[in-house]
N, C-alpha and C positions, 0 to 999 in steps of 0.2 A: 292448249288454250280453248276454252269454250266459245262457241259462236253466239251471236246475238239471240238467235232463235232458241238455242239450248238454255241460255241464261233466262230468257223470258219464260220458258216453260218451268224452269226451276223456281223462278220468282213467284209464278202463279200458284205453285204448290206450297210455297213457304211463307209468303207475305199476304196478309189479309187484303181482299179485293178493294176495300175502301181506300187503301193507299195505292191508287192506280198510278200509271205512268203514261205520259203523252206519247213517248216514242219507245219502241222496243230496241233501243240503241244503248249499249252498255259501254261506259266510258273507260278507256284505258289510261289516257293522260290528256292534259290540256295545257295550252300556253296562250296567254293573253286572250284573244278572241277566237281561238281555234281549238277544236276538240277532236280527238281521234278515238274511235271505238275499238273494241277488242279484235275486230277483223281488219283493222288498219285503215278504215274509211275516215276521211277528214270532213269536218263540218265547220261552218262559221256560226258561232253562237250569238244569236240576236236576242237571247233572253237572259243570259248571264245568271242562270239559276233563280229567276224572278227578281231581277234588280239587286242581286247580292254582290256579284263580283264587279263592282264599278271600277275597280283598279285592275281588272282582268284576272284570268286564271293564273295562279302560281306566280304572282309578282315577286321578283327576287327579294325586295325589301321586306315584304310580308312573310315570305318563307323563312328568311333569315331571322326575323324577330320571333317567329313561332319556334323555330329550331332552338334558338338560344334559350328561350324561356322553358321549353320542355326539358332541356338538359339541366336546368336549375331545380325546378319543381313544377308539377302540373296542377296541384290542388292542395289547398289547406282550408278552404271556405273563408270567404271574406268576412263572415260574421264570427269566425273563431279566431284565426290569426290572419289579419289583413296584410297587405303588401303594397309597396310604393306604387306599383303600376296602376292599381285601382284608383288611388288618390290622384295620380297625375292625369288619368283619363277623365275622371270626374271634373277636375279643374279645367281641362281643355273643353269638354262639352259645355260646361257652365258658361264659358266665354263665347262659344260658337253659337249657341242657341240665341235667336234674335231677342232684342229688347234690353233696356237699361237696368231692369230690376235684378237684384242679386238672385242667383240661381243655386239650386242643389240638385244632386242626381241620386238615383238608386239603380243598381244593376240587377238584371234578370237574364233569362236565357233565350227567350223568344219574343217575337212581336206580340203574339196573343197574350203572353204573360205580362208584357209591358202595359197593354191595354187594361187587363184585369187590375193591375196595381194602380193605374191612373184613376180608375173608378173608385177604388178603395180610398185613395188619397183625397179625391174630391169629396167623397161622402164624409170622411173624417174631418175635413176642413170646414165643410158647410153644416154638418149635422142633418143633411137632407137626404131624400131617397131617390128622386127621379133622375133619369138620364135621357137625353134627347139625341138621336142619331138621324142619319139621312137615308132615304130610299137609295138603293144601289150601292151603299157603302159597304166596305169589307174591313173587318177589324180582327178576324181570327177565328179559330175553330174550337177554342175552349168555351165553357158554357156561357159566361157573361159576354165574351167576344162574339159568340154566335148570336146571342140575343140582340146585340148592337148591329150586327151585319144585316143589311137591307136587301137580302136576296135568299130565297128559300132553297132552291135546288142548285147545287148539291149540298150546300153548306149546313142547312138547318133541317132538311127533310129527315124525318124519323127520329130526331134527337131531342124533342121536347119532353117535358115542359122546360121553359126557360125562366130566368129570373123575372120577377114582376117589376113594374114601374119603369119599363123601357118603352120609349115612344119614338116614332119615325115621322119625318116630314119630307116633302119633295126636295130634290136637289136640282138647282137650276140647270137647264139644258136647252140652249137656244135652238139646236137642231130639231128638237122634239117639242118646242113650244112651251117650255117651263121657264119662266122668268125669275129673276131675283125677287121681284115683288110677289110672285106666286108663292115662293118658298117662305118669305117673311109673313105673308098673310096666313099661310098654313100654321106657322108657328104661333101666331097670335090666336088663331082658332083653337089650337091645342090647349093654350092657356085658359080658354073659356070652357072647353068641353071635357078635357081629360085630367089636367094637372095644373095647379096654380104655379106661377113662376117662383113663388116663395118656397115651393116644395122641390124645386129642381136643383140637383147638386151640380150637374155638368151638361154641357153640350159638346159632343165630339164630332169632328169633321176632318176629312182628308182634303188638303188643298187641291189635289187632283185625285179623283177616285181611281183606285187601282183595279180591282176585279170588276168594278162597276162600268168600266169602259173608257177610262182616261178622260173623263169630263172634267173641265177646269172649274174650280170655284171662283167666280168673279171676285175681284178685289172688293167691290162694294158689298158683297155678301159677307165676306170675312170681317170687314170694317163694321158692318151693321151688327153682326154677332158680338163683336168686341164691345160695342156700345151697349147692347142689350145685357150682356153678362155683367158689365160694370154697374149698370143701373139696377139689376135684380140680384146681385151678389152670387151669380152663377159662375162656376169654373169653366173656362173655355179650354178644351183639350184639342190640340192639333195633332192628328195622327200623321206623322211624317215617315212612317215605316218604309214606304216604297219611294217617296219623293226626296228623301234626304241624301246627304253626302255627295253633293255636286251633281246629282242626276239631272236636275232641271236647269242648270246653269247658275244657280245660287246654291250656297251650302245647304240651305233649307228653303223649300218652295214658298213658305209663308212670307219670306222676305219681300217677295214681289208686291204683296199687299201692304207691307209696312205695318204688320199686326203682331203684337207680342201676345203669345198664348200664356195662359196660367200654367199649363202643363203641356209638354210635348212628349210623344212616344217615338222612339227611334230604334231601328234594328237593321235588317237586310244589309245595306251597303256599308255598315259600320266597320266590319272586320274582315273583308275579303273572303268570306265564306265560313269563317269560324263562328259558331253559334254564341252570340252575345247580344243583348238588347239593353235598353235603358229607358227610364222615365226621368226627364229633366224638367224642372219647373221653378217657379218663384219660391224662394226659400221659406217664406211664411206658410205657403200652401204645402210644400213638401214635408215640412216638419210636423204636420198635424198628427200622423200616426205615432203611437208610442213605440219606444225601442222594442224590437222583436215583432212588430206588426207587419213589417215588410221584409222581404228576403227570399232565400231559397238556397238549397245546397250548392248548386252550380252557378248561381247568379254572380256575375263579375269574375268569371274564371280568369286566373292569371294569364293563361295562354290567350284567351279572348282579348283581355286588356292589352297584351303585348301586340297582338295582331291589329287591334283598333288603333293603337298609337302609331303603328307603322302606316296604316291606311291614311290617317290624318296627315302624316308627313308627306306621303306620296301625293295626295290631293293638292297640298300647298305647293310642293316643289315642282310638280308637273302641270300645275295650273289647270286642273281638271274642270273647274267651273267654266273657264273660257273654252276648254276643249269640248265640253258638252254643247255649248252654243254653236261651235263650228260644225259639230256632227249634225245638229239639228238643221242647220242651213244646207248641208250637203244632202241630207235625206229629203228635206223639203223639195229641193229641185228635182230629185229623182222621182219622188212620189207624184209630183204634179204632172210629170210626163206620163206616168202609168195611168193617172186619173184621166188625162186627156185622151188616152186610148180606150179607157173603159168607164166613161162617164155615167153609164146606166147602173153600174154596180158599186162605185165608190161614192158614198154619201158625203163623207167628210174626212179630212186629214187633220189631226190635232197634234200639235208639236209644242213642247216646252222643253228646250234644251234637247237632251237625249232621251226624253220620255215621249214616245211617238205612238199614235193610234191611227188605224185605217178602219173606218166603219163601213160595212158592206150592206147593200140594200138590193132589192129586186126592182127592176124596171124603172129606175130613177126615182123611186118613192122611198124616202128615209123612214117612213112608218111601216115599211115591209122589210124587216130584218132578214138578211140573207145568211142564215146560219149554215145552210148546206154548203155554200161556197167557202165560207170560213173554215168549216171542218175539212173540206177537200184540200184547201191550201195548206192547212196545218199537217194533214196526213201525208201530203206529197212532198213536203219541204225536205224531209230527210233524203229522199231520192235525188233532190237537187243540191244536196250538200249544205242544207240550212237547218238551224234549230229556231223555230218560231213558236210564239205563244199566242193564245187567244184570250179574250175576256169579254165583258159586256153583259148587260142585263139579259140579253137574248143570245149571248155567245156569238155575236156577229162582228166582233172587233178583233183585228190583228194588232197585237202590240209589239213594238220594237224597243228593246232595252239593251242596246249594244254596250260593251265595255267602253268606258270613257277613254281608255288607252288604246282602242282599236286603231290599227294603222289605216291610213287613207286608202291604200290599194286594196286592203282586205274589206273595208267597208264598201268600196265601189264594187268589188266582186260580189258581195252579198246583195247589193241593190240590183245588180244585173241579173242575178239568180232569181230574185223576187219578181222582177219584171217578166222573166221567162215563165215563171209559175202563173202569173196573171194571164199572160198571152195564151198559155196552154189550157187553163181551167175556167177563166172568166167568160 
């Protein structure tokens, strides 16, 4: 059996450096919220593969569903010979996505692909060209998704030119003095300076910014955008790729604002780690492209559909929306204690269910991002038996995304380890 160091050396020789890895820790096996590496070391996973394994690693029902499907067939292409699993999953997603309007779905393989197709659908429906996104937003690494992403390094640096007619406006952020009014004024200014609203096909927004730092879109912003889009005939796209599938305590985070999107993109937590994604939206909007205009060879994989159906069942049976809220309360209490001991470095704790951020600063000043401490905490986490992720416009935010099935004692152990990391490094 190779060691972590040996595998990391081989990886650096075999895999392009652009596909880096946070930890030189090579996984042997995982169960629920715990991961073991090839050397037998145990870690508590507080990232779940970037909010993917909401139902934990290797949930028995998901494993059983995948195994049963693979034994039947693994692929025919949903655009050639479809299968009941795809129809059933689409029906379930159409019912789960918020709002009373009839919905339809299309299946793809990744979140970025879902975003690309959402823009295609919006342009086909409106006959318009422009798309508006938000500073700090993240929508993927493909060309259109990169253009929509509101952060240069590392996602856009060296990769231009990008598609035209993409515009960005500020995202509200009370910690750093950006209000909802500021964002809406910038939007109106954009309409006067760069593009008329009659030329805008879509506005895309995350209800909680993922890579951007887990900043929450205030309900009044989402409601204002809904009103604006209705008024101007613009398609409102809700990117729920990271916030979906019970992560925030609702099935989808936009439910908190009581806003129905025209289109929603979903992925990550949909299938317990199996690569499948979807675009779900109002039937009239979704049917705009002609047959053959949407799709892909692996989109709606039968194995992915089986895994997703099992995940939906687990979320309902194990009441994971309620569990996400309980996790958030437990983490809130622990983080407030840590913040009480380190008030000069923790600028803010942001929690919505089990989507949790700790923003770090220098000397009690939120406008001085403490990127160095963030990097030190992430780098030292593995020694402490933790897997942590960072994010943020200045890479100064620790994000916690535990499995919604994590046992209380394992979560408490993780929080104690996190407190020890702060005591040692802050």
